[in-house]
N, C-alpha and C positions, 0 to 999 in steps of 0.2 A: 248617518248624523253619529252614531254610536261607534263608526269605525274612524270616524274623523276624532272624535275627541280621546279615543284610544291611542293614537298617533302623537307620541310626544313629540316627534319632531316638528310636525305640523304646529304644534298648540306653540313650541316654543319659536317659529318664524313669525307667526301673527303677533307674539307679545314683545319678539326684541324690540323693534321699532319704539315701543310705550316705553319699557324700560329704559333705553339708551336716551330718550327724550327726558325721562323723569331723573335720569342720573345727571346729565347736563345740565337741565333747567332749575333742578332743586338740590340734589342730593351733593353735585360739587360746589355750589356756593355756600350750601350749609356747612360745609366739612372747612372750607375757606373762611369761615366766620370764625371757628374755634383757633384754626390756625392763626390767623392774624389778631386775636386776643391775646397771644403771647408776646405780641411784637410792640414796640414803641414804633409807630408806622404812620406817617404823612400821609399815605393815599397815593403818593409819587415814586418814594424811593423804596428800597427792600425792607428798611426798617431794621431794628435791633432788638435781637430777642432778650426779652426780661422776664419770661417765665410766666410765675403767677404774678405778678407785680400788679396788673392791672386789676386783677380779681381783687385783691387785698384793697387797693386802692376805692373800687367799686364799693365793697363792703363798708369802708370807712367814710364813704360821700353822703350827707346828708340828704342831699338832692335825690339819689337814688332811693333811698325809703320814703321820701315824697313822692316820687313816680312812680314807685312800687302801688303804695297806698291808694293814690290815684286811680291807677289801671284796674286796681282791684275793685273798686268804688264804681267807675264806669262800667267794667264789664258785667258787674252784677245788677245794675241799673237796665241796662241794655237786654239783658237774659230774662229780668222779668218783666219787662214791658212788651218785648217782641215775642215772648212764648205765652205770657198770660193773655195779653191782648190778641195775639195771632191765634190762640185756642177758641176764645169767645167767637172771634168772626168764623173761623173756620166751622164750627160746630153750629152757627147761625145759617151761615150757607149751605150747610150740606141738607138741612132741611128742604125736601124738594117743594114745600108748600110756600116758602120763601119767593117772591117775584122779584122780577130783575137780577136773577143770578149771575147771568152771565156779564152784565154792566157792572156788577159789584164787584166781580171777580178781576175782571181788568181793572176796575178803580183801585183796588186794593195795591194791584201790584206796579202800577204808575210810578211811584216815588223809587223803586229799585233799579227803573231804567235812565231815570235821571241823573243828572253829571253831578257828582256830589259838592261840585262849585257853586250850580244853581241853588240845590236845596240849601246849601249855607246861607247864600246870599239873602234867599227867602225866610231864612227863620232870623238872621241878624235884622231885617225889617222888623220882624214880628216881636223880637225881645226888647228892640230901641226903646228905651226909657223915657222918651218924650213923646213919640206918635206911633209905638209899638201896637198891635192887634193884642197883644195877650193882656197890658195892662188897661188898653181901653175895654177889654171883658171884663176884669175886675170892677172897673169903674161902672160899667152897666149894670153889672150885679150887686153894687154897692158894698164891695170888699176895698177896704183901705190896705192894699198891698202892692203901692207902685212902687218899682223901683228897676235899675237898668241891670238884669238878669246876668248878663256877662260881665259886670264890672265888680259884682257882688262875689267875694270869695268863699261865700257860703253857698250860693246856688250855680255858681259858674260851672262845676264840673257836671252837676245835675242837669243843667240847660243843656249842656254838648251831647249828653247821653242821650236825650230826648232827640236829637235831631238825629243822631244814628239810627236810634231805634227806630223811629218812622220812616226812614230812608229803607231801611233794609227788613222792616218785618212784612213786606212783600213775600220773601224768599221763605219763612215760616210759616206763614199763613197758607202757602201753596204746598208745602210738605204734610203739614196738618193736616189739611182739606182732603188730600190727596189718600191719606191715612186713614179719614175719618170715612170717606165715601167706599174704602175697600173692605169695611165691617159688614158683613151680612144682617141685614133689617131685621132676621127673625131673633137676634139677640136683644136688641130693643123693643120689639115687640113683646118678646118673653118679659122682660123687666116691667113694660107697661101692664101686662097682664096680671104681674103680682102686685099692681097698686102704686107702682113707681112713677113720680112726677118726670115731666121731659129733662129737667136738668139733673135731677137726680138720678135718671137711667144713666146719661151721659156721664155723670161723675162716678157711678158706680161699674158702669160696663164699658163704656166708647172709652173713655181716658186710659184704664187701665190695658186696654187693648192695645192703644197707640204708644206703649211703653217704647220700644224699639225706635220710634219716630223722636218722640222726646230725647230719649238719648242723644240722638244725630243731632236734633235742634240747640240743644242745650252746649255740646261739644262746639257747634259751630257759631253760637252766639257768645260764649264768652272767649273762644281764642281770638273771634273777632271784636271782641272789645279790646282784649289786653294789645292786639295789633292795630288798633284805630291811631291814624295819624292826622289824614287829611282835614278832619273836623275841627281839631285843637289848632292846626297851623293856621286855618283859614278865618276860624271865627274868633280866636283868642290869642292866639301866638304864644300859648301856654301860661298866660295871664289870666287873672291878675297877679303879679308876682308869681309864684310858681303853683298856684289852686289848680290848674288844669296839666302840668306838668306829668308825663307818662313816661313810661320805658322807653319807646317809640319816638318820643319828642326829645327824650334826652339823647339817644342815638343821633338823632338829624342835627342837636345843637352840637354835641361833642365832633361831630365828624364835620358837618359842613359848615359850623361858624366859627368853631375855635380849631377845627384843623387838626384834632386828633382821632384820627382814624381807629386807631389801636383800641382806644379806650371806647370809643364807639360800639366797635365789634365785642367789645366786653358784654356790653349792654345787651347787645343783639344776641350773644351767645345765653345770658342769662334768662331772654325771653323766650328761646327757642325751649330751653330747658322748663321753663314755667309752663309753657304750652302744653309740653309733653307729659308733664305730670297731671296736669289739668285733665287732660285726654284719659290718661290712664286711669285716673282717680273715677272720673264717671262711667267709666266701662265697666268698673271693679265694682261700682257702689249701687248704680242705677240700673234697674231691669235686671236684676243678675238670671232671673229665669224668663227666659222668652217663650212668650206666650203664642200658641199654634191654632189657627182659626180656618 
């Protein structure tokens, strides 16, 4: 094995197919985005080179700032929900005293494998202002808060974010559960001997030891939220008004509704840069010192 690992030619041959696939499927389209953002392009003809005019227009477009704000809110909400609830579920299921752990693990992951269309249609019915389950639950609890969640500009972006978080929470649950199960039990036992209660032991011991996993989950949740599109397209169509417009929806509208592919790729280029900045910042600021156990 050591002889093989020392053979650079063999390593190159094994990694070359992956590098080629990554270059063709990811890198080339990404470079094309930045290239096409410099053109006035309708998606069919070669287009006219206009330099940075699309970027100037983007930064002068009020819809861009609305989309940017909505995207940040959307990403922040799903990051808090997915990682927060995923942590509680993972730490609960990691307890071997909990009955039905296998059933619960499967149940929590089921939404991930469902079609986004099916999930959105399910939640559309639940959010309905007339017969929706959520309003019925509030009524049963004696809370007077009846409304059409997706038609209200104050709640629409949060309502759609909950749907995205619910469907994708299983990813984070699985990652955090694997991280929690990999921590040696003697660490928690030592904390209990020192008088720490179960959840305090998790807070002081388990969660800090899961910092690398949290970093990955945070990147996954935020970049996933910034790139989300299907939920808005199916549930709100960007409305009411522009209250659920995000950069991805702005890209779609510019390219496929207006026919301004060059301007749409400019929004895409900004989104790529935004995701790279977020990823870099998280890797710099979160869990700088890796804990080895």
